[in-house]
C-alpha positions as CSV (number, residue, x, y, z in Angstrom):
1,M,-1.8,9.7,-7.7
2,N,-3.1,10.6,-4.2
3,I,-1.3,9.7,-1.0
4,L,-4.2,7.6,0.2
5,G,-4.1,5.3,-2.7
6,W,-0.3,5.0,-2.5
7,T,-0.4,4.3,1.2
8,I,-3.1,1.6,0.7
9,M,-1.0,0.0,-2.1
10,V,2.1,0.0,0.1
11,A,0.1,-1.5,3.0
12,F,-1.2,-4.3,0.8
13,G,2.2,-5.0,-0.6
14,S,3.7,-5.2,3.0
15,N,0.9,-7.6,4.0
16,A,1.5,-9.8,1.0
17,A,5.3,-9.7,1.6
18,I,4.9,-10.8,5.2
């Protein structure tokens, strides 16, 4: 698991949550 992929996943999750 690379940091880039993890960051993108977190960013998408935050966008969906908002």
